[in-house]
matplotlib code that plots the C-alpha trace (Angstrom):
import matplotlib.pyplot as plt

x = [80.2, 79.4, 78.2, 80.4, 79.4, 81.6, 79.9, 81.2, 78.8, 77.9, 75.7, 72.9, 73.4, 75.3, 77.8, 79.1, 78.5, 79.8, 78.7, 80.0, 80.8, 83.8, 85.6, 84.7, 86.2, 85.2, 86.8, 85.7, 86.7, 86.0, 87.5, 86.3, 84.3, 84.4, 82.0, 82.5, 83.1, 83.5, 81.0, 81.8, 78.8, 79.0, 76.2, 77.4, 79.2, 81.6, 84.1, 87.8, 88.1, 91.0, 90.7, 92.6, 90.8, 93.7, 96.6, 99.1, 98.0, 98.9, 96.1, 95.0, 93.3, 90.5, 88.0, 84.4, 82.2, 79.1, 77.7, 78.7, 81.9, 82.4, 85.8, 85.6, 87.9, 90.5, 91.3, 94.4, 93.0, 95.9, 99.5, 100.9, 99.6, 100.1, 99.5, 101.7, 101.5, 98.6, 96.6, 92.9, 93.5, 93.0, 90.3, 91.4, 90.5, 90.6, 89.4, 88.8, 87.7, 87.7, 87.1, 90.2, 90.8, 91.6, 95.3, 95.7, 94.2, 96.4, 99.8, 101.4, 101.3, 101.2, 97.7, 97.9, 98.4, 95.6, 96.5, 92.8, 92.1, 90.3, 90.3, 86.6, 84.9, 84.6, 83.2, 86.6, 89.5, 92.2, 91.4, 93.6, 92.7, 94.4, 93.5, 96.1, 97.1, 99.3, 97.2, 94.6, 96.7, 96.4, 100.1, 100.0, 96.9, 97.1, 96.1, 99.5, 101.1, 99.5, 99.8, 102.9, 105.2, 108.4, 110.2, 111.1, 114.1, 112.1, 108.6, 105.6, 104.3, 104.5, 106.4, 107.2, 103.7, 103.5, 101.5, 102.2, 101.1, 100.6, 103.1, 100.8, 102.3, 99.1, 99.0, 97.6, 97.2, 94.4, 94.7, 91.4, 91.5, 87.7, 87.9, 90.1, 93.7, 96.8, 100.0, 103.6, 105.5, 105.1, 107.3, 107.7, 109.4, 109.9, 110.1, 113.8, 114.2, 116.9, 117.7, 114.3, 112.7, 112.9, 112.0, 110.4, 112.5, 109.6, 106.0, 103.3, 101.1, 97.7, 95.8, 92.1, 92.5, 93.9, 97.6, 100.2, 103.7, 106.4, 108.6, 112.1, 112.9, 116.1, 117.0, 117.3, 115.7, 115.6, 112.6, 112.4, 110.8, 109.2, 108.2, 104.6, 102.2, 98.9, 96.3, 92.7, 92.9, 90.7, 92.6, 95.8, 96.6, 99.9, 100.1, 102.5, 104.9, 108.0, 109.9, 113.6, 115.1, 116.4, 115.8, 113.3, 109.5, 108.6, 108.6, 106.4, 105.6, 106.1, 104.8, 103.3, 103.3, 101.5, 102.6, 100.5, 97.6, 93.8, 92.7, 90.3, 93.3]
y = [202.0, 198.5, 197.5, 195.1, 193.6, 192.0, 189.9, 187.9, 185.0, 182.3, 179.7, 182.0, 184.8, 188.0, 189.0, 192.0, 193.6, 196.4, 197.6, 200.3, 201.1, 199.3, 198.6, 198.1, 196.7, 195.1, 195.7, 192.9, 193.1, 189.7, 186.2, 184.0, 180.9, 177.6, 177.8, 181.5, 182.5, 185.6, 186.1, 188.4, 189.6, 191.5, 192.9, 192.0, 188.6, 187.6, 190.1, 190.4, 191.2, 191.9, 190.4, 190.4, 188.6, 188.4, 190.7, 187.8, 186.7, 188.7, 190.1, 188.1, 189.0, 186.4, 185.9, 185.4, 183.6, 183.9, 186.8, 185.1, 183.7, 182.2, 181.8, 179.5, 180.8, 178.0, 176.8, 175.0, 171.6, 169.4, 168.8, 171.1, 174.4, 176.0, 179.6, 182.0, 182.0, 184.2, 183.9, 184.3, 184.5, 187.3, 189.9, 192.6, 191.7, 193.7, 192.5, 194.3, 193.7, 195.8, 195.5, 195.3, 198.1, 197.7, 198.5, 195.6, 193.2, 194.1, 193.2, 189.8, 188.1, 184.8, 183.7, 180.7, 182.8, 182.7, 183.0, 182.4, 179.3, 176.5, 172.8, 172.6, 173.5, 177.3, 180.1, 182.0, 181.3, 180.2, 177.0, 173.9, 170.4, 166.9, 163.3, 162.7, 164.6, 163.2, 161.9, 164.6, 167.1, 170.8, 171.3, 168.9, 170.2, 171.0, 174.7, 175.2, 175.0, 178.4, 180.3, 182.3, 180.9, 179.5, 178.2, 174.7, 173.4, 171.8, 170.2, 170.5, 173.7, 177.2, 178.4, 174.9, 173.8, 171.9, 169.6, 166.0, 163.1, 160.4, 158.2, 157.6, 157.0, 158.3, 161.6, 164.5, 168.2, 170.3, 174.1, 175.7, 179.4, 179.6, 181.6, 181.7, 182.8, 182.9, 181.5, 181.9, 180.3, 177.6, 177.6, 174.6, 174.9, 171.4, 170.7, 170.2, 168.8, 166.5, 163.8, 163.4, 164.3, 162.7, 164.6, 164.1, 163.7, 164.1, 165.5, 166.0, 169.1, 168.7, 171.9, 172.4, 172.9, 169.4, 170.3, 168.4, 169.4, 167.2, 168.7, 167.5, 168.3, 168.4, 167.8, 171.4, 173.9, 176.6, 177.5, 175.5, 177.5, 176.2, 178.3, 177.7, 178.8, 178.0, 180.3, 180.5, 177.7, 177.4, 174.8, 172.7, 169.4, 168.1, 164.3, 161.4, 162.5, 160.2, 159.8, 159.7, 156.3, 157.2, 155.9, 158.5, 158.1, 161.8, 163.9, 167.0, 170.4, 173.7, 176.1, 176.1, 179.4, 180.1, 183.3, 185.1, 187.4, 187.5, 186.0, 189.0, 191.4]
z = [104.3, 105.4, 108.9, 110.8, 114.2, 116.8, 119.5, 122.5, 122.9, 125.3, 123.7, 122.3, 124.8, 123.8, 126.5, 124.7, 121.4, 119.2, 115.7, 113.4, 109.8, 108.5, 111.8, 115.5, 118.7, 122.0, 125.4, 127.8, 131.4, 132.8, 132.5, 129.6, 130.4, 128.7, 125.7, 125.0, 121.4, 119.3, 116.4, 113.5, 111.4, 108.1, 106.1, 102.7, 102.2, 100.9, 102.3, 103.4, 107.1, 109.4, 112.8, 116.1, 118.9, 121.4, 122.0, 121.9, 118.4, 115.3, 113.3, 110.2, 107.0, 106.4, 103.7, 105.0, 102.5, 104.8, 106.8, 110.1, 111.4, 114.9, 116.7, 119.7, 122.5, 123.2, 126.7, 127.8, 128.7, 127.4, 128.5, 125.8, 124.4, 120.9, 122.0, 124.0, 127.8, 128.8, 125.6, 126.2, 130.0, 132.5, 132.9, 130.4, 126.8, 123.6, 120.2, 116.9, 113.4, 110.3, 106.6, 104.4, 101.9, 98.3, 98.6, 101.1, 98.6, 95.6, 97.0, 96.8, 100.2, 102.0, 101.2, 103.6, 106.7, 109.3, 113.0, 113.8, 111.8, 113.8, 113.8, 113.0, 109.7, 109.3, 107.2, 107.2, 105.0, 104.5, 106.3, 106.6, 107.5, 107.5, 107.7, 110.4, 113.6, 116.3, 119.2, 118.4, 120.4, 119.7, 119.4, 116.4, 114.7, 111.0, 111.7, 113.3, 109.8, 108.8, 112.1, 110.9, 113.7, 112.1, 115.2, 114.2, 116.1, 118.9, 119.1, 121.4, 123.1, 121.7, 119.8, 118.5, 117.6, 114.2, 112.1, 113.3, 111.1, 113.7, 111.9, 108.9, 105.5, 103.8, 105.6, 103.6, 104.2, 102.6, 102.3, 101.2, 100.2, 99.9, 96.7, 93.5, 94.0, 91.9, 93.4, 92.3, 95.2, 97.8, 100.9, 103.3, 106.7, 108.0, 111.7, 112.4, 115.9, 114.7, 115.6, 117.2, 113.9, 110.5, 107.3, 103.9, 100.8, 98.4, 98.3, 95.8, 95.5, 93.8, 92.8, 92.4, 88.7, 88.3, 88.0, 89.9, 91.0, 92.6, 95.3, 96.4, 100.0, 102.0, 105.6, 106.7, 109.2, 106.5, 104.4, 101.2, 98.3, 95.1, 92.1, 90.9, 88.2, 89.9, 88.4, 89.6, 92.1, 95.2, 97.1, 97.2, 98.7, 100.0, 99.5, 98.9, 101.6, 101.4, 104.7, 104.6, 105.4, 108.8, 112.3, 113.4, 113.0, 113.3, 110.2, 110.7, 109.1, 111.0, 108.3, 104.8, 103.0, 99.7, 98.1, 95.4, 94.8, 94.7, 91.4, 90.7, 90.2]

ax = plt.figure().add_subplot(projection="3d")
ax.plot(x, y, z, "-o")
ax.set_aspect("equal")
plt.show()
């Protein structure tokens, strides 16, 4: 048994707390305030932890490399919003966390998926970041590319959030797994709001082990899959994105999937 603690915090004050062996939950019956955040504590790090902190967001299996992980509750302060209507709103909230079991770690899965990734640095993985995000708007943050939402025939608010590159030719995307993993396939789902959108014809993937793979992309709304043999890598980077020679200025990425297994298997 391993103790796991879930807290709802405001600055350094604990608003609610639950602690148990292996799994626990919080039921909070009040509105969130700006600055509130959830804190997950585990006795023994690193650890694999399932989390669901809002009923409208799917659970995610995250890897915590430190005993504490904080999730800042988002508020809709911009024109567009990358979460479902009602997310983190109201006075009836239910959140839960539990340690993953061994069977859940032995299967092949999308190791990039994290519905609770954040824009800021984090102690929970996978985590994605970029050197360019359109107008610093949440609907174009890099984290949208690993939230599991594949709707890609429009752009803007949920469910059409994406990674927008702010028109930069040198845009790069960094996916950090936080530990060694073995990948066998990469899947890219381009945003396909044509003719508003453009697309990339080519991209380069660089892996933490020094290997490089070239990708040829097509103008399609369908997922584009690429076979890999990326063993014991801790991160990958998507670079050298070559825009198609069309009249649109807006290529973007809806989803990046990285299929494989934990490297310790």
